C-alpha positions in Angstrom: -84.6 -95.6 -162.6 -81.1 -94.8 -161.4 -79.7 -96.9 -158.6 -77.0 -95.8 -156.3 -74.3 -98.5 -156.2 -72.4 -98.7 -152.9 -69.5 -101.1 -152.5 -69.5 -102.5 -149.0 -66.7 -104.3 -147.2 -67.6 -108.0 -146.6 -67.1 -107.9 -142.8 -70.0 -105.5 -142.4 -72.6 -107.9 -143.9 -74.2 -109.5 -140.9 -77.4 -108.1 -142.4 -77.3 -110.6 -145.2 -78.3 -113.3 -142.7 -81.4 -111.3 -141.8 -80.1 -109.0 -139.1 -79.8 -105.3 -139.7 -77.4 -103.6 -137.4 -77.5 -99.8 -136.9 -73.8 -99.9 -135.8 -72.8 -101.1 -139.3 -70.1 -98.8 -140.6 -72.0 -98.7 -144.0 -75.4 -97.7 -142.7 -75.1 -94.1 -143.9 -75.8 -94.2 -147.6 -73.9 -91.0 -148.1 -70.6 -92.6 -147.1 -68.2 -92.9 -150.0 -66.0 -95.4 -148.1 -67.3 -98.5 -146.4 -64.6 -100.4 -144.6 -61.7 -100.5 -146.9 -63.7 -100.3 -150.2 -64.4 -97.0 -152.0 -68.0 -96.5 -153.3 -69.1 -95.7 -156.8 -71.9 -93.3 -156.0 -74.8 -92.5 -158.4 -77.9 -91.5 -156.5 -81.5 -92.3 -157.3 -84.7 -92.7 -155.3 -88.4 -93.5 -155.3 -91.0 -91.2 -153.8 -94.1 -92.1 -151.9 -95.4 -95.7 -151.9 -93.3 -98.5 -153.2 -94.0 -102.2 -153.7 -92.1 -105.3 -154.8 -93.6 -108.2 -156.8 -94.3 -111.2 -154.6 -93.2 -109.3 -151.5 -96.4 -107.7 -150.1 -94.6 -106.8 -146.8 -92.8 -104.0 -148.7 -96.1 -102.3 -149.5 -97.2 -102.9 -145.9 -94.0 -101.3 -144.6 -94.4 -98.3 -147.0 -98.1 -97.8 -146.1 -97.2 -97.3 -142.5 -94.1 -95.1 -143.0 -93.8 -91.4 -143.3 -95.4 -88.6 -141.3 -98.3 -88.0 -143.7 -101.1 -90.3 -145.0 -100.0 -93.1 -147.3 -96.3 -92.4 -147.1 -96.9 -89.0 -148.7 -93.5 -87.6 -147.6 -91.4 -90.8 -148.1 -88.3 -90.9 -150.2 -86.8 -94.4 -150.6 -83.2 -95.1 -151.6 -82.1 -98.5 -152.9 -78.4 -99.4 -152.8 -77.0 -102.7 -154.1 -75.1 -104.4 -151.3 -72.0 -105.3 -153.2 -68.6 -105.9 -151.4 -65.2 -106.6 -153.0 -65.7 -105.0 -156.4 -63.0 -102.7 -157.8 -64.6 -99.5 -159.0 -64.4 -99.0 -162.8 -63.8 -102.7 -163.6 -66.8 -103.6 -165.9 -66.2 -107.3 -165.6 -66.3 -107.3 -161.8 -69.1 -104.8 -161.8 -71.3 -107.0 -163.9 -72.0 -109.4 -160.9 -71.7 -109.4 -157.2 -71.0 -112.7 -155.5 -71.7 -111.7 -151.9 -75.0 -109.9 -152.8 -76.1 -112.8 -155.1 -75.3 -115.5 -152.6 -77.1 -114.0 -149.6 -78.9 -116.8 -147.7 -82.1 -114.8 -147.3 -82.5 -114.3 -151.1 -83.9 -116.8 -153.7 -81.7 -117.9 -156.6 -81.4 -115.2 -159.2 -81.9 -112.4 -156.6 -79.4 -110.0 -155.1 -79.6 -108.2 -151.8 -80.1 -104.4 -151.6 -80.2 -102.0 -148.8 -83.3 -99.9 -148.3 -83.2 -96.4 -146.8 -86.0 -94.0 -145.9 -86.1 -90.2 -145.7 -89.2 -88.4 -144.4 -89.9 -85.0 -142.8 -88.9 -86.6 -139.5 -85.8 -88.6 -140.4 -83.0 -88.7 -142.9 -81.5 -91.9 -144.4 -83.0 -94.3 -141.9 -81.8 -97.8 -142.6 -84.9 -100.0 -143.2 -83.1 -103.3 -143.7 -82.2 -105.6 -146.6 -84.3 -106.2 -149.7 -84.0 -109.1 -152.1 -84.6 -108.2 -155.8 -84.0 -110.0 -159.1 -83.5 -106.6 -160.7 -84.2 -103.0 -159.8 -87.3 -103.2 -162.0 -88.8 -105.4 -159.3 -89.4 -102.2 -157.3 -92.7 -100.7 -158.5 -92.5 -96.9 -157.8 -96.2 -96.6 -157.0 -95.9 -93.0 -155.8 -93.9 -91.9 -158.8 -96.3 -93.6 -161.2 -99.3 -92.0 -159.6 -97.7 -88.5 -159.4 -96.9 -88.7 -163.2 -100.5 -89.8 -164.0 -101.9 -86.9 -162.0 -99.5 -84.5 -163.7 -100.7 -85.7 -167.1 -104.3 -85.5 -166.0 -104.0 -81.9 -164.8 -102.2 -80.9 -168.1 -105.0 -82.4 -170.2 -108.1 -81.7 -168.2 -110.4 -78.8 -169.1 -112.2 -77.6 -165.9 -115.9 -76.6 -166.1 -117.1 -73.0 -165.9 -118.0 -71.8 -162.4 -121.4 -70.6 -161.5 -121.3 -66.8 -161.0 -124.0 -65.0 -159.1 -124.3 -61.4 -158.0 -126.2 -59.3 -155.6 -128.1 -57.4 -156.8 -129.0 -60.2 -159.3 -129.0 -59.8 -163.1 -127.4 -56.4 -162.9 -126.1 -53.6 -160.7 -126.1 -49.9 -160.2 -123.3 -47.4 -160.6 -121.7 -46.6 -157.3 -123.4 -49.5 -155.5 -121.2 -52.3 -154.1 -121.8 -55.4 -156.2 -121.4 -58.7 -154.3 -120.0 -61.6 -156.3 -120.1 -65.3 -155.5 -118.7 -68.3 -157.4 -119.4 -72.0 -157.0 -118.3 -75.1 -158.7 -120.9 -77.1 -160.6 -122.9 -79.3 -158.2 -122.6 -82.4 -160.5 -118.8 -82.7 -160.2 -117.6 -86.1 -159.1 -114.2 -87.8 -158.5 -112.6 -89.0 -161.7 -110.9 -92.4 -161.9 -107.9 -92.9 -164.3 -104.6 -94.7 -164.6 -104.2 -98.4 -164.1 -104.3 -101.3 -164.4 -101.5 -101.9 -161.9 -101.7 -98.5 -160.3 -105.0 -96.6 -160.5 -105.9 -93.1 -159.2 -109.0 -91.2 -158.4 -108.7 -87.5 -158.5 -111.1 -84.9 -157.0 -110.5 -81.5 -158.5 -111.6 -78.3 -156.8 -111.1 -74.5 -157.3 -108.5 -73.0 -155.1 -108.1 -69.4 -156.2 -109.8 -66.7 -158.4 -108.6 -63.7 -160.4 -111.1 -61.1 -161.7 -111.1 -58.8 -164.6 -114.2 -56.8 -163.8 -115.0 -55.6 -167.3 -114.4 -51.9 -166.6 -110.7 -51.9 -167.1 -109.8 -52.9 -163.5 -108.7 -56.2 -162.1 -108.3 -58.0 -158.8 -105.3 -60.2 -157.9 -105.6 -63.9 -157.0 -107.8 -64.6 -154.0 -109.0 -67.7 -152.3 -112.3 -65.9 -151.5 -115.1 -67.5 -153.4 -117.5 -64.7 -152.2 -121.1 -64.8 -151.1 -124.2 -62.7 -151.5 -125.3 -59.6 -149.5 -124.9 -59.2 -146.6 -122.5 -62.1 -145.9 -120.1 -61.6 -148.8 -116.7 -59.9 -148.7 -115.9 -60.1 -152.4 -117.3 -56.8 -153.9 -116.7 -54.4 -156.8 -118.0 -50.9 -157.3 -118.7 -49.8 -160.9 -118.4 -46.1 -161.7 -119.8 -46.0 -165.2 -123.0 -47.4 -166.7 -123.2 -49.8 -169.6 -122.4 -53.5 -169.9 -119.4 -54.9 -168.0 -117.7 -57.7 -170.1 -115.5 -59.3 -167.5 -113.5 -62.5 -167.1 -113.2 -64.9 -164.1 -110.0 -67.0 -164.1 -110.1 -70.0 -161.7 -107.1 -71.9 -160.5 -107.9 -75.6 -160.0 -106.0 -78.1 -157.9 -107.1 -81.3 -156.2 -106.5 -84.4 -154.2 -106.2 -88.0 -155.3 -106.1 -91.5 -153.9 -104.1 -94.4 -155.1 -105.5 -97.9 -155.5 -102.9 -100.7 -155.9 -102.9 -104.4 -155.0 -106.6 -104.1 -153.9 -105.9 -101.4 -151.4 -106.6 -97.6 -151.5 -104.2 -95.0 -150.0 -104.4 -91.3 -149.6 -105.7 -88.7 -150.1 -102.6 -86.9 -151.5 -102.4 -83.3 -152.6 -102.1 -83.0 -156.4 -98.8 -81.3 -157.3 -99.7 -78.9 -160.1 -102.6 -76.7 -161.0 -104.6 -75.8 -164.1 -106.4 -72.5 -164.8 -109.5 -71.9 -166.7 -110.9 -68.5 -167.8 -114.6 -67.8 -168.5 -116.3 -64.6 -169.6 -119.3 -62.9 -167.9 -121.5 -60.0 -168.6 -123.2 -57.7 -166.1 -125.5 -54.8 -167.0 -124.6 -51.6 -165.0 -127.4 -49.1 -164.8 -127.2 -45.4 -163.7 -129.8 -44.5 -161.1 -131.7 -41.3 -161.7 -133.5 -39.2 -159.1 -137.2 -38.5 -159.6 -139.4 -36.0 -157.8 -142.5 -37.6 -156.5 -145.3 -35.3 -155.4 -147.3 -35.9 -152.3 -151.0 -36.6 -152.7 
């Protein structure tokens, strides 16, 4: 994880004693000059929930932040609070006396600044944070998103259940009503862990049809229904057997369980598609003269 290092003038550090002042000249993390010290700026961030070992209040703060459930739109930036270092000097850059000697931090820790960006605010100063190393920050949201991405890359979705009206076949020139449904036995799937565990619920989100007669239909969210309620129909103009393909796009939502608490649901970023064949007999209707008795 990349950390943004910001060199901050010593006179701005009233926050090291536990008070975070919004009139601090270094509150804006985009400033390249704080007081009379120039910043060395390399930016990095954590997305979604974060937590810190032995500091449960950080998870509590994250859980209530953001404008969506479970801090879903949160972007956290962590900046080492480090005054008095000359940029480019590797010996001075290896340690930071003012950050290391902050009264609020335990021995071996340094003080960092924590900023939050959401859909409603940008670079909001959230106060100081004591860390032994940047690895003390557990990027719960990043870990879960990566787990979900791997799951969606590896998962093979099930075939959908396809029904038609008329059932078991259709007639040339007659509108055929199609309906697709996910298997009834689908359940949420747990994965990940042990520190960060996820449970994902996958569901179909869109469908593309190759009707088996040389024609196709673009992606649609309409899962269809049977006559007379359905709006997803196709009309065959030649008899025979239609060998078609239904391609389903799957997405999902997931929850995160960490430190004995569950957060979410979150929208899964990423989709997976699955194609399945289907056959449909198409008959040609013939007129027949019936005599009156």
